[in-house]
Biopython code that builds the backbone (N, CA, C, O; Angstrom):
import numpy as np
from Bio.PDB.StructureBuilder import StructureBuilder

atoms = [
    (1, "MET", "N", (-0.947, -16.725, -25.535)),
    (1, "MET", "CA", (0.425, -17.056, -25.755)),
    (1, "MET", "C", (1.104, -15.792, -25.070)),
    (1, "MET", "O", (1.968, -15.965, -24.210)),
    (2, "LEU", "N", (0.693, -14.487, -25.468)),
    (2, "LEU", "CA", (1.008, -13.209, -25.396)),
    (2, "LEU", "C", (0.911, -12.982, -24.134)),
    (2, "LEU", "O", (1.892, -12.770, -23.421)),
    (3, "ASP", "N", (-0.551, -13.008, -23.637)),
    (3, "ASP", "CA", (-0.949, -12.643, -22.320)),
    (3, "ASP", "C", (-0.529, -13.258, -21.019)),
    (3, "ASP", "O", (-0.774, -12.755, -19.923)),
    (4, "ASN", "N", (0.284, -14.667, -21.263)),
    (4, "ASN", "CA", (0.804, -15.702, -20.218)),
    (4, "ASN", "C", (2.342, -15.175, -20.187)),
    (4, "ASN", "O", (3.085, -15.694, -19.354)),
    (5, "GLU", "N", (2.844, -14.200, -21.024)),
    (5, "GLU", "CA", (4.103, -13.505, -20.816)),
    (5, "GLU", "C", (4.015, -12.697, -20.384)),
    (5, "GLU", "O", (4.834, -12.563, -19.475)),
    (6, "ALA", "N", (3.099, -11.569, -20.579)),
    (6, "ALA", "CA", (2.960, -10.267, -20.007)),
    (6, "ALA", "C", (2.755, -10.397, -18.256)),
    (6, "ALA", "O", (3.408, -9.888, -17.345)),
    (7, "GLY", "N", (1.534, -11.328, -18.237)),
    (7, "GLY", "CA", (1.578, -11.401, -17.149)),
    (7, "GLY", "C", (2.505, -11.867, -15.969)),
    (7, "GLY", "O", (2.604, -11.599, -14.772)),
    (8, "SER", "N", (3.200, -12.774, -16.961)),
    (8, "SER", "CA", (4.911, -13.378, -16.360)),
    (8, "SER", "C", (5.884, -12.353, -15.931)),
    (8, "SER", "O", (6.488, -12.434, -14.862)),
    (9, "ASN", "N", (6.025, -11.424, -16.747)),
    (9, "ASN", "CA", (6.739, -10.356, -17.046)),
    (9, "ASN", "C", (6.485, -9.168, -15.944)),
    (9, "ASN", "O", (7.256, -8.297, -15.540)),
    (10, "THR", "N", (5.290, -9.418, -15.649)),
    (10, "THR", "CA", (4.550, -8.361, -14.639)),
    (10, "THR", "C", (5.005, -8.597, -13.245)),
    (10, "THR", "O", (5.656, -7.847, -12.518)),
    (11, "GLU", "N", (4.369, -10.212, -12.933)),
    (11, "GLU", "CA", (4.920, -11.029, -12.080)),
    (11, "GLU", "C", (6.719, -10.755, -11.694)),
    (11, "GLU", "O", (7.057, -10.418, -10.559)),
    (12, "LEU", "N", (7.459, -10.907, -12.516)),
    (12, "LEU", "CA", (8.639, -10.847, -12.080)),
    (12, "LEU", "C", (9.181, -9.491, -12.279)),
    (12, "LEU", "O", (10.392, -9.489, -12.061)),
    (13, "ILE", "N", (8.729, -8.360, -12.609)),
    (13, "ILE", "CA", (9.143, -7.025, -12.017)),
    (13, "ILE", "C", (8.701, -6.960, -10.714)),
    (13, "ILE", "O", (9.489, -6.978, -9.768)),
    (14, "THR", "N", (7.473, -6.882, -10.584)),
    (14, "THR", "CA", (6.613, -6.959, -9.077)),
    (14, "THR", "C", (7.698, -7.846, -7.833)),
    (14, "THR", "O", (7.975, -7.058, -6.929)),
    (15, "ARG", "N", (8.172, -8.888, -7.668)),
    (15, "ARG", "CA", (9.159, -9.609, -7.497)),
    (15, "ARG", "C", (9.862, -9.078, -7.249)),
    (15, "ARG", "O", (9.876, -8.784, -6.053)),
    (16, "GLY", "N", (10.973, -8.534, -8.105)),
    (16, "GLY", "CA", (12.098, -7.748, -7.674)),
    (16, "GLY", "C", (11.918, -6.404, -7.174)),
    (16, "GLY", "O", (12.797, -5.825, -6.536)),
    (17, "LEU", "N", (10.636, -5.827, -7.494)),
    (17, "LEU", "CA", (10.657, -4.819, -6.849)),
    (17, "LEU", "C", (10.290, -5.187, -5.460)),
    (17, "LEU", "O", (10.303, -4.105, -4.873)),
    (18, "ILE", "N", (9.971, -6.107, -4.608)),
    (18, "ILE", "CA", (9.422, -6.306, -3.597)),
    (18, "ILE", "C", (11.075, -6.271, -2.929)),
    (18, "ILE", "O", (11.637, -5.474, -2.177)),
    (19, "SER", "N", (11.536, -7.588, -3.629)),
    (19, "SER", "CA", (13.152, -7.630, -2.961)),
    (19, "SER", "C", (14.051, -6.537, -2.858)),
    (19, "SER", "O", (14.907, -6.337, -1.996)),
    (20, "GLU", "N", (13.736, -5.833, -3.881)),
    (20, "GLU", "CA", (14.506, -3.914, -3.769)),
    (20, "GLU", "C", (13.922, -3.016, -2.567)),
    (20, "GLU", "O", (14.421, -2.009, -2.066)),
    (21, "GLY", "N", (12.684, -3.695, -2.239)),
    (21, "GLY", "CA", (12.175, -3.065, -0.795)),
    (21, "GLY", "C", (11.650, -1.589, -1.553)),
    (21, "GLY", "O", (11.679, -0.535, -0.918)),
    (22, "ARG", "N", (11.239, -1.640, -2.778)),
    (22, "ARG", "CA", (10.362, -0.521, -3.240)),
    (22, "ARG", "C", (9.202, -0.797, -3.280)),
    (22, "ARG", "O", (8.476, 0.123, -3.656)),
    (23, "ILE", "N", (8.589, -2.004, -2.960)),
    (23, "ILE", "CA", (7.259, -2.176, -2.741)),
    (23, "ILE", "C", (6.671, -2.816, -1.373)),
    (23, "ILE", "O", (6.819, -3.987, -1.024)),
    (24, "ILE", "N", (6.057, -1.927, -0.758)),
    (24, "ILE", "CA", (5.975, -2.164, 0.894)),
    (24, "ILE", "C", (4.382, -2.175, 1.265)),
    (24, "ILE", "O", (3.597, -1.440, 0.665)),
    (25, "ARG", "N", (4.089, -2.802, 1.994)),
    (25, "ARG", "CA", (2.563, -2.944, 2.537)),
    (25, "ARG", "C", (2.649, -2.850, 4.529)),
    (25, "ARG", "O", (3.238, -3.489, 5.402)),
    (26, "PHE", "N", (1.811, -1.819, 4.496)),
    (26, "PHE", "CA", (1.654, -1.821, 6.334)),
    (26, "PHE", "C", (0.190, -1.402, 6.318)),
    (26, "PHE", "O", (-0.447, -0.861, 5.413)),
    (27, "ILE", "N", (-0.222, -1.812, 7.638)),
    (27, "ILE", "CA", (-1.514, -1.494, 8.525)),
    (27, "ILE", "C", (-1.665, -0.116, 9.229)),
    (27, "ILE", "O", (-0.863, 0.400, 10.006)),
    (28, "VAL", "N", (-2.386, 0.181, 8.968)),
    (28, "VAL", "CA", (-2.605, 1.795, 9.522)),
    (28, "VAL", "C", (-4.121, 1.755, 10.136)),
    (28, "VAL", "O", (-5.051, 1.451, 9.389)),
    (29, "GLY", "N", (-4.320, 2.025, 11.324)),
    (29, "GLY", "CA", (-5.334, 2.191, 11.972)),
    (29, "GLY", "C", (-6.113, 3.490, 12.273)),
    (29, "GLY", "O", (-5.701, 4.325, 13.079)),
    (30, "LEU", "N", (-7.426, 3.628, 11.479)),
    (30, "LEU", "CA", (-7.717, 4.752, 11.034)),
    (30, "LEU", "C", (-9.009, 5.456, 12.112)),
    (30, "LEU", "O", (-9.740, 4.488, 12.324)),
    (31, "LYS", "N", (-9.422, 6.310, 12.639)),
    (31, "LYS", "CA", (-10.796, 6.691, 13.074)),
    (31, "LYS", "C", (-12.022, 6.370, 11.912)),
    (31, "LYS", "O", (-11.922, 6.858, 10.786)),
    (32, "ASP", "N", (-13.058, 5.601, 12.250)),
    (32, "ASP", "CA", (-14.023, 5.430, 11.203)),
    (32, "ASP", "C", (-14.653, 7.141, 11.717)),
    (32, "ASP", "O", (-15.264, 7.502, 12.723)),
    (33, "ARG", "N", (-14.196, 7.839, 10.582)),
    (33, "ARG", "CA", (-15.067, 8.919, 10.341)),
    (33, "ARG", "C", (-14.363, 10.030, 8.573)),
    (33, "ARG", "O", (-13.385, 9.888, 7.840)),
    (34, "PRO", "N", (-15.274, 10.803, 8.601)),
    (34, "PRO", "CA", (-15.616, 10.993, 7.252)),
    (34, "PRO", "C", (-13.988, 11.549, 6.841)),
    (34, "PRO", "O", (-13.414, 12.285, 7.644)),
    (35, "GLY", "N", (-13.451, 11.229, 5.825)),
    (35, "GLY", "CA", (-12.278, 12.106, 5.442)),
    (35, "GLY", "C", (-10.953, 11.976, 6.233)),
    (35, "GLY", "O", (-10.057, 12.820, 6.204)),
    (36, "ALA", "N", (-10.918, 10.277, 7.282)),
    (36, "ALA", "CA", (-9.604, 10.166, 8.251)),
    (36, "ALA", "C", (-8.857, 9.408, 6.695)),
    (36, "ALA", "O", (-7.732, 9.829, 6.427)),
    (37, "LEU", "N", (-9.460, 8.344, 5.728)),
    (37, "LEU", "CA", (-8.611, 7.865, 4.646)),
    (37, "LEU", "C", (-8.007, 8.945, 3.598)),
    (37, "LEU", "O", (-6.906, 8.763, 3.080)),
    (38, "ARG", "N", (-8.714, 9.952, 3.355)),
    (38, "ARG", "CA", (-8.423, 10.810, 2.374)),
    (38, "ARG", "C", (-6.963, 11.388, 2.759)),
    (38, "ARG", "O", (-5.988, 11.414, 2.008)),
    (39, "GLU", "N", (-7.053, 12.042, 4.665)),
    (39, "GLU", "CA", (-5.682, 12.559, 5.046)),
    (39, "GLU", "C", (-4.586, 11.334, 4.947)),
    (39, "GLU", "O", (-3.471, 11.839, 4.813)),
    (40, "ILE", "N", (-4.543, 10.372, 4.960)),
    (40, "ILE", "CA", (-3.638, 9.029, 5.187)),
    (40, "ILE", "C", (-2.776, 9.318, 3.634)),
    (40, "ILE", "O", (-1.615, 9.649, 3.390)),
    (41, "LEU", "N", (-4.275, 8.935, 2.540)),
    (41, "LEU", "CA", (-3.806, 8.931, 1.069)),
    (41, "LEU", "C", (-3.055, 10.242, 0.913)),
    (41, "LEU", "O", (-2.029, 10.179, 0.235)),
    (42, "SER", "N", (-3.387, 11.403, 1.418)),
    (42, "SER", "CA", (-3.304, 12.584, 0.830)),
    (42, "SER", "C", (-1.471, 13.092, 1.358)),
    (42, "SER", "O", (-0.647, 13.641, 0.628)),
    (43, "LEU", "N", (-1.271, 12.647, 2.929)),
    (43, "LEU", "CA", (0.147, 12.282, 2.880)),
    (43, "LEU", "C", (1.136, 11.310, 2.595)),
    (43, "LEU", "O", (2.321, 11.422, 2.908)),
    (44, "ILE", "N", (0.523, 10.158, 1.872)),
    (44, "ILE", "CA", (1.682, 9.526, 0.780)),
    (44, "ILE", "C", (1.495, 10.090, -0.505)),
    (44, "ILE", "O", (2.524, 9.885, -1.150)),
    (45, "GLY", "N", (0.671, 10.695, -1.162)),
    (45, "GLY", "CA", (0.697, 11.266, -2.100)),
    (45, "GLY", "C", (1.800, 12.667, -1.968)),
    (45, "GLY", "O", (2.593, 12.910, -2.878)),
    (46, "SER", "N", (1.722, 13.489, -0.761)),
    (46, "SER", "CA", (2.632, 14.192, -0.798)),
    (46, "SER", "C", (3.870, 13.824, -0.660)),
    (46, "SER", "O", (4.777, 14.655, -0.620)),
    (47, "MET", "N", (4.028, 12.824, -0.589)),
    (47, "MET", "CA", (5.725, 11.944, -0.268)),
    (47, "MET", "C", (6.061, 11.145, -1.746)),
    (47, "MET", "O", (7.091, 10.480, -1.854)),
    (48, "ASN", "N", (5.225, 11.259, -2.711)),
    (48, "ASN", "CA", (5.394, 10.887, -4.141)),
    (48, "ASN", "C", (5.665, 9.424, -4.004)),
    (48, "ASN", "O", (6.731, 8.980, -4.430)),
    (49, "ALA", "N", (4.786, 8.643, -3.443)),
    (49, "ALA", "CA", (4.996, 7.283, -3.389)),
    (49, "ALA", "C", (3.512, 6.998, -4.351)),
    (49, "ALA", "O", (2.583, 7.787, -4.523)),
    (50, "ASN", "N", (3.650, 5.779, -4.817)),
    (50, "ASN", "CA", (2.322, 5.553, -5.798)),
    (50, "ASN", "C", (1.868, 3.998, -5.215)),
    (50, "ASN", "O", (2.409, 2.892, -5.241)),
    (51, "ILE", "N", (0.593, 4.526, -4.685)),
    (51, "ILE", "CA", (-0.230, 3.531, -3.842)),
    (51, "ILE", "C", (-0.562, 2.516, -4.977)),
    (51, "ILE", "O", (-0.845, 3.058, -6.046)),
    (52, "LEU", "N", (-0.581, 1.296, -4.965)),
    (52, "LEU", "CA", (-1.095, 0.192, -5.660)),
    (52, "LEU", "C", (-2.250, -0.687, -5.060)),
    (52, "LEU", "O", (-2.713, -1.549, -5.808)),
    (53, "ASP", "N", (-2.543, -0.619, -4.344)),
    (53, "ASP", "CA", (-3.771, -1.167, -3.513)),
    (53, "ASP", "C", (-4.109, -0.643, -1.927)),
    (53, "ASP", "O", (-3.286, -0.189, -1.131)),
    (54, "ILE", "N", (-5.344, -0.811, -1.742)),
    (54, "ILE", "CA", (-5.448, -0.157, -0.407)),
    (54, "ILE", "C", (-7.322, -1.256, -0.150)),
    (54, "ILE", "O", (-8.352, -1.385, -0.811)),
    (55, "GLN", "N", (-6.833, -1.737, 1.079)),
    (55, "GLN", "CA", (-8.197, -2.550, 1.676)),
    (55, "GLN", "C", (-8.213, -2.069, 2.394)),
    (55, "GLN", "O", (-7.230, -1.546, 2.919)),
    (56, "VAL", "N", (-9.716, -1.993, 2.890)),
    (56, "VAL", "CA", (-10.193, -1.098, 4.422)),
    (56, "VAL", "C", (-11.474, -2.406, 4.813)),
    (56, "VAL", "O", (-12.445, -2.871, 4.216)),
    (57, "ASP", "N", (-10.833, -2.623, 6.099)),
    (57, "ASP", "CA", (-11.583, -3.683, 7.189)),
    (57, "ASP", "C", (-12.023, -3.361, 8.243)),
    (57, "ASP", "O", (-11.394, -3.137, 9.277)),
    (58, "ARG", "N", (-13.476, -3.299, 8.005)),
    (58, "ARG", "CA", (-14.219, -2.527, 9.497)),
    (58, "ARG", "C", (-14.737, -3.688, 10.180)),
    (58, "ARG", "O", (-15.046, -3.526, 11.360)),
    (59, "PHE", "N", (-14.947, -5.237, 9.477)),
    (59, "PHE", "CA", (-15.362, -6.070, 10.642)),
    (59, "PHE", "C", (-14.460, -7.175, 11.019)),
    (59, "PHE", "O", (-14.647, -7.746, 12.093)),
    (60, "TYR", "N", (-13.539, -7.513, 10.270)),
    (60, "TYR", "CA", (-12.780, -8.695, 10.900)),
    (60, "TYR", "C", (-11.178, -7.907, 11.433)),
    (60, "TYR", "O", (-10.129, -8.543, 11.531)),
    (61, "LYS", "N", (-11.270, -6.922, 11.627)),
    (61, "LYS", "CA", (-9.862, -6.350, 12.073)),
    (61, "LYS", "C", (-9.433, -6.618, 13.783)),
    (61, "LYS", "O", (-10.181, -7.003, 14.682)),
    (62, "LYS", "N", (-8.445, -6.383, 13.834)),
    (62, "LYS", "CA", (-7.572, -6.988, 15.033)),
    (62, "LYS", "C", (-7.371, -5.919, 15.850)),
    (62, "LYS", "O", (-6.675, -6.137, 16.842)),
    (63, "ILE", "N", (-7.859, -4.667, 15.674)),
    (63, "ILE", "CA", (-7.908, -3.730, 16.469)),
    (63, "ILE", "C", (-8.569, -3.108, 17.439)),
    (63, "ILE", "O", (-8.158, -2.111, 18.032)),
    (64, "GLY", "N", (-9.712, -3.729, 17.650)),
    (64, "GLY", "CA", (-10.587, -3.265, 18.802)),
    (64, "GLY", "C", (-11.628, -2.679, 17.969)),
    (64, "GLY", "O", (-11.662, -2.686, 16.739)),
    (65, "LEU", "N", (-12.536, -2.135, 18.836)),
    (65, "LEU", "CA", (-13.934, -1.244, 18.225)),
    (65, "LEU", "C", (-13.506, 0.071, 17.637)),
    (65, "LEU", "O", (-12.404, 0.560, 17.884)),
    (66, "GLY", "N", (-14.044, 0.410, 17.165)),
    (66, "GLY", "CA", (-13.875, 1.928, 17.181)),
    (66, "GLY", "C", (-13.006, 2.212, 15.655)),
    (66, "GLY", "O", (-13.580, 2.730, 14.697)),
    (67, "PRO", "N", (-11.980, 1.912, 15.621)),
    (67, "PRO", "CA", (-10.740, 2.190, 14.753)),
    (67, "PRO", "C", (-10.888, 1.368, 13.466)),
    (67, "PRO", "O", (-11.129, 0.193, 13.743)),
    (68, "VAL", "N", (-10.798, 1.689, 11.693)),
    (68, "VAL", "CA", (-10.645, 1.109, 11.116)),
    (68, "VAL", "C", (-9.464, 0.598, 10.522)),
    (68, "VAL", "O", (-8.639, 1.512, 10.524)),
    (69, "GLU", "N", (-8.990, -0.433, 10.013)),
    (69, "GLU", "CA", (-7.768, -1.314, 9.526)),
    (69, "GLU", "C", (-7.894, -1.070, 8.276)),
    (69, "GLU", "O", (-8.879, -1.472, 7.655)),
    (70, "VAL", "N", (-6.866, -0.336, 7.679)),
    (70, "VAL", "CA", (-6.404, -0.002, 6.063)),
    (70, "VAL", "C", (-4.934, -0.955, 5.927)),
    (70, "VAL", "O", (-3.911, -0.868, 6.606)),
    (71, "LEU", "N", (-5.156, -1.598, 5.135)),
    (71, "LEU", "CA", (-3.969, -2.352, 4.415)),
    (71, "LEU", "C", (-3.390, -1.487, 3.237)),
    (71, "LEU", "O", (-4.215, -1.184, 2.375)),
    (72, "ILE", "N", (-2.171, -1.067, 3.072)),
    (72, "ILE", "CA", (-2.000, -0.074, 1.999)),
    (72, "ILE", "C", (-0.617, -0.563, 1.674)),
    (72, "ILE", "O", (0.206, -0.777, 2.565)),
    (73, "SER", "N", (-0.293, -0.786, 0.064)),
    (73, "SER", "CA", (0.606, -1.462, -0.589)),
    (73, "SER", "C", (1.163, 0.050, -1.853)),
    (73, "SER", "O", (0.573, 0.753, -2.674)),
    (74, "LEU", "N", (2.386, -0.059, -1.416)),
    (74, "LEU", "CA", (3.113, 1.544, -2.229)),
    (74, "LEU", "C", (3.936, 1.003, -3.002)),
    (74, "LEU", "O", (4.233, -0.179, -2.828)),
    (75, "GLU", "N", (4.464, 1.712, -3.984)),
    (75, "GLU", "CA", (5.751, 1.419, -4.736)),
    (75, "GLU", "C", (6.044, 2.616, -4.659)),
    (75, "GLU", "O", (5.347, 3.598, -4.913)),
    (76, "THR", "N", (7.615, 2.513, -4.127)),
    (76, "THR", "CA", (8.253, 3.834, -3.826)),
    (76, "THR", "C", (9.987, 3.889, -4.738)),
    (76, "THR", "O", (10.408, 2.802, -5.133)),
    (77, "LYS", "N", (10.587, 4.760, -4.919)),
    (77, "LYS", "CA", (11.556, 5.598, -5.768)),
    (77, "LYS", "C", (12.877, 4.555, -5.741)),
    (77, "LYS", "O", (13.586, 4.161, -6.666)),
    (78, "SER", "N", (12.926, 4.186, -3.864)),
    (78, "SER", "CA", (13.880, 3.839, -3.900)),
    (78, "SER", "C", (14.259, 3.196, -2.184)),
    (78, "SER", "O", (13.547, 3.562, -1.249)),
    (79, "ARG", "N", (14.940, 2.637, -2.052)),
    (79, "ARG", "CA", (15.014, 2.017, -0.335)),
    (79, "ARG", "C", (14.719, 3.340, 0.428)),
    (79, "ARG", "O", (13.778, 3.562, 1.190)),
    (80, "ASP", "N", (15.975, 4.374, -0.035)),
    (80, "ASP", "CA", (15.959, 5.535, 1.172)),
    (80, "ASP", "C", (14.312, 6.194, 1.290)),
    (80, "ASP", "O", (13.753, 6.684, 2.271)),
    (81, "HIS", "N", (13.788, 5.980, -0.167)),
    (81, "HIS", "CA", (12.163, 6.392, 0.033)),
    (81, "HIS", "C", (11.571, 5.999, 0.747)),
    (81, "HIS", "O", (10.979, 6.621, 1.629)),
    (82, "THR", "N", (11.578, 4.709, 0.528)),
    (82, "THR", "CA", (10.986, 3.384, 1.444)),
    (82, "THR", "C", (11.161, 3.910, 2.945)),
    (82, "THR", "O", (10.124, 4.131, 3.571)),
    (83, "LYS", "N", (12.337, 4.119, 3.545)),
    (83, "LYS", "CA", (12.453, 4.570, 4.900)),
    (83, "LYS", "C", (11.731, 5.371, 5.332)),
    (83, "LYS", "O", (10.890, 5.221, 6.219)),
    (84, "GLU", "N", (12.199, 7.033, 4.280)),
    (84, "GLU", "CA", (10.665, 7.495, 4.344)),
    (84, "GLU", "C", (9.391, 7.212, 5.032)),
    (84, "GLU", "O", (8.915, 7.553, 6.114)),
    (85, "MET", "N", (9.004, 6.494, 4.072)),
    (85, "MET", "CA", (7.738, 6.345, 4.314)),
    (85, "MET", "C", (7.412, 5.656, 5.548)),
    (85, "MET", "O", (6.235, 5.470, 5.859)),
]
sb = StructureBuilder()
sb.init_structure("model")
sb.init_model(0)
sb.init_chain("A")
sb.init_seg("    ")
for serial, (resi, resn, name, xyz) in enumerate(atoms, 1):
    if name == "N":
        sb.init_residue(resn, " ", resi, " ")
    sb.init_atom(name, np.array(xyz, "f"), 0.0, 1.0, " ", f" {name:<3s}", serial, name[0])
structure = sb.get_structure()
């Protein structure tokens, strides 16, 4: 019973953060080369956002040959922080 309540609380908090604009998702096209992902993650880190999830798609992307499509989910401090991102 406790696990269900904990999961429900987490989902409730997450939905609240999404509705407040504090959890965002975006897709970035990166060159498929060593260090490209590190560069974008370093930039996000320097802006003090919390990375929640990363998905790298080399095969089913919609951006053509060459670049890698990366879906990044972040938690920010506020709506203003989200706008900076």
